[in-house]
C-alpha positions as semicolon CSV with decimal commas, in nm:
position;residue;x (nm);y (nm);z (nm)
1;X;0,000;0,000;0,000
2;X;0,148;0,336;-0,102
3;X;0,180;0,626;0,135
4;X;0,145;0,998;0,056
5;X;0,381;1,085;0,339
6;X;0,727;1,181;0,216
7;X;1,015;0,973;0,345
8;X;1,243;1,144;0,602
9;X;1,536;1,136;0,359
10;X;1,334;1,309;0,089
11;X;1,210;1,571;0,332
12;X;1,569;1,640;0,438
13;X;1,679;1,669;0,074
14;X;1,392;1,904;-0,002
15;X;1,476;2,124;0,297
16;X;1,841;2,127;0,194
17;X;1,740;2,241;-0,155
18;X;1,523;2,518;-0,012
19;X;1,813;2,641;0,201
20;X;2,049;2,636;-0,098
21;X;1,799;2,822;-0,316
22;X;1,733;3,092;-0,056
23;X;2,107;3,140;0,006
24;X;2,173;3,162;-0,367
25;X;1,889;3,413;-0,405
26;X;2,046;3,643;-0,146
27;X;2,388;3,612;-0,309
28;X;2,257;3,676;-0,660
29;X;2,029;3,964;-0,564
30;X;2,312;4,125;-0,366
31;X;2,512;4,137;-0,689
32;X;2,220;4,217;-0,917
33;X;1,865;4,301;-0,797
34;X;1,736;4,185;-1,137
35;X;1,898;3,839;-1,118
36;X;1,688;3,583;-1,304
37;X;1,547;3,254;-1,181
38;X;1,791;3,074;-1,411
39;X;2,087;3,253;-1,253
40;X;1,962;3,176;-0,904
41;X;1,900;2,810;-0,985
42;X;2,248;2,777;-1,134
43;X;2,406;2,941;-0,829
44;X;2,210;2,705;-0,603
45;X;2,318;2,401;-0,802
46;X;1,962;2,295;-0,880
47;X;1,746;2,290;-1,190
48;X;1,468;2,536;-1,267
49;X;1,212;2,257;-1,220
50;X;1,342;2,192;-0,869
51;X;1,338;2,563;-0,787
52;X;0,983;2,606;-0,914
53;X;0,884;2,297;-0,718
54;X;0,954;2,494;-0,401
55;X;0,879;2,850;-0,515
56;X;0,602;2,902;-0,768
57;X;0,741;3,229;-0,906
58;X;1,033;3,469;-0,880
59;X;0,815;3,706;-0,676
60;X;0,744;3,432;-0,421
61;X;1,115;3,345;-0,407
62;X;1,223;3,706;-0,351
63;X;0,965;3,756;-0,076
64;X;1,069;3,430;0,094
65;X;1,434;3,535;0,085
66;X;1,354;3,876;0,234
67;X;1,142;3,720;0,509
68;X;1,419;3,477;0,600
69;X;1,684;3,750;0,617
70;X;1,462;3,970;0,830
71;X;1,388;3,676;1,061
72;X;1,761;3,605;1,097
73;X;1,829;3,970;1,171
74;X;1,547;3,982;1,422
75;X;1,687;3,675;1,597
76;X;2,028;3,842;1,628
77;X;1,885;4,170;1,754
78;X;1,650;4,004;2,002
79;X;1,961;3,881;2,181
80;X;2,109;4,231;2,213
81;X;2,053;4,462;2,508
82;X;1,961;4,793;2,344
83;X;1,833;4,952;2,665
84;X;2,160;5,106;2,783
85;X;2,357;5,401;2,648
86;X;2,211;5,468;2,300
87;X;2,555;5,528;2,150
88;X;2,690;5,194;2,267
89;X;2,362;5,022;2,182
90;X;2,379;5,152;1,824
91;X;2,741;5,038;1,796
92;X;2,643;4,690;1,920
93;X;2,354;4,678;1,674
94;X;2,580;4,769;1,383
95;X;2,860;4,532;1,475
96;X;2,624;4,240;1,533
97;X;2,405;4,273;1,229
98;X;2,561;4,494;0,961
99;X;2,607;4,208;0,715
100;X;2,251;4,084;0,754
101;X;2,126;4,441;0,717
102;X;2,333;4,482;0,400
103;X;2,196;4,160;0,255
104;X;1,838;4,244;0,346
105;X;1,878;4,589;0,188
106;X;1,986;4,429;-0,141
107;X;1,695;4,184;-0,136
108;X;1,463;4,465;-0,028
109;X;1,562;4,660;-0,341
110;X;1,459;4,362;-0,551
111;X;1,137;4,320;-0,353
112;X;1,041;4,685;-0,401
113;X;1,027;4,635;-0,777
114;X;0,785;4,342;-0,763
115;X;0,588;4,354;-0,438
116;X;0,316;4,605;-0,346
117;X;0,458;4,896;-0,139
118;X;0,231;4,809;0,153
119;X;0,366;4,453;0,163
120;X;0,727;4,573;0,162
121;X;0,660;4,822;0,442
122;X;0,488;4,552;0,647
123;X;0,777;4,308;0,610
124;X;1,037;4,573;0,695
125;X;0,840;4,749;0,968
126;X;0,986;4,575;1,273
127;X;1,360;4,618;1,199
128;X;1,305;4,974;1,076
129;X;1,115;5,061;1,394
130;X;1,386;4,909;1,615
131;X;1,654;5,135;1,466
132;X;1,425;5,437;1,460
133;X;1,323;5,391;1,823
134;X;1,685;5,360;1,934
135;X;1,785;5,679;1,755
136;X;1,478;5,864;1,885
137;X;1,568;5,760;2,240
138;X;1,922;5,881;2,187
139;X;1,789;6,216;2,068
140;X;1,561;6,247;2,370
141;X;1,857;6,177;2,600
142;X;2,079;6,428;2,424
143;X;2,318;6,159;2,302
144;X;2,227;6,193;1,932
145;X;2,172;6,513;1,739
146;X;1,810;6,624;1,734
147;X;1,834;6,881;1,455
148;X;1,779;6,603;1,198
149;X;1,484;6,359;1,197
150;X;1,544;6,013;1,343
151;X;1,429;5,846;1,021
152;X;1,688;6,048;0,826
153;X;1,966;5,923;1,055
154;X;1,830;5,569;1,030
155;X;1,835;5,595;0,651
156;X;2,193;5,722;0,672
157;X;2,287;5,407;0,862
158;X;2,138;5,188;0,591
159;X;2,312;5,382;0,312
160;X;2,650;5,354;0,487
161;X;2,599;4,982;0,540
162;X;2,501;4,936;0,175
163;X;2,810;5,128;0,064
164;X;3,032;4,919;0,290
165;X;2,882;4,598;0,152
166;X;2,954;4,716;-0,203
167;X;3,314;4,801;-0,113
168;X;3,361;4,460;0,049
169;X;3,220;4,285;-0,258
170;X;3,447;4,489;-0,488
171;X;3,756;4,423;-0,277
172;X;3,802;4,784;-0,164
173;X;3,729;4,708;0,201
174;X;3,825;4,417;0,423
175;X;3,509;4,262;0,566
176;X;3,673;4,248;0,910
177;X;3,710;4,628;0,907
178;X;3,357;4,703;0,789
179;X;3,178;4,703;1,130
180;X;3,424;4,954;1,278
181;X;3,419;5,179;0,972
182;X;3,039;5,180;0,966
183;X;3,011;5,245;1,340
184;X;3,261;5,532;1,345
185;X;3,105;5,697;1,039
186;X;2,748;5,675;1,165
187;X;2,829;5,768;1,525
188;X;3,021;6,074;1,406
189;X;2,726;6,179;1,190
190;X;2,489;6,136;1,487
191;X;2,697;6,343;1,728
192;X;2,513;6,653;1,855
193;X;2,636;6,971;1,690
194;X;2,903;7,149;1,893
195;X;2,995;6,852;2,113
196;X;3,341;6,699;2,103
197;X;3,388;6,321;2,054
198;X;3,514;6,274;2,412
199;X;3,194;6,417;2,559
200;X;2,894;6,202;2,644
201;X;2,745;6,210;2,298
202;X;2,714;6,008;1,980
């Protein structure tokens, strides 16, 4: 008598293929937001039929990749204590998650071209709010400059991270140096006007 239940070995193989496809999607989209399904399948080492067996369309694949990256980033940040000094909390956030943020930004760019704006905002709402809330708290405590909006400073962080990721990919920046470069650049930009670096400020 046949059974419709997949064998454990097949389930493990299928899960392994899904993981390979999602990883390849992130890699390909980080290089080119318009990467095709064929390119992604080739990078994953699977056929198009196998890829479409797990993801019915490129749109579904891009959304799944973005959701996974955001979930990974959320898991990392949930383990961080961001309640202390805002300056040190922002440094810890950057150093712990800059690479995931860079990857999610690349996949987000691809998602913005195919998914409804409301869906993209919903998926990205939690990580964006976490950074925005931290900067807003720093402004309220006088640690970060308050003459610029918190969302502007948060966007600055993402642009610096994206630039660092590009430099790493192009060989202009050692990946080991990226967290420090990003932190120092962003913290300097956040420093309240007129305050010296040695003072209690960003």
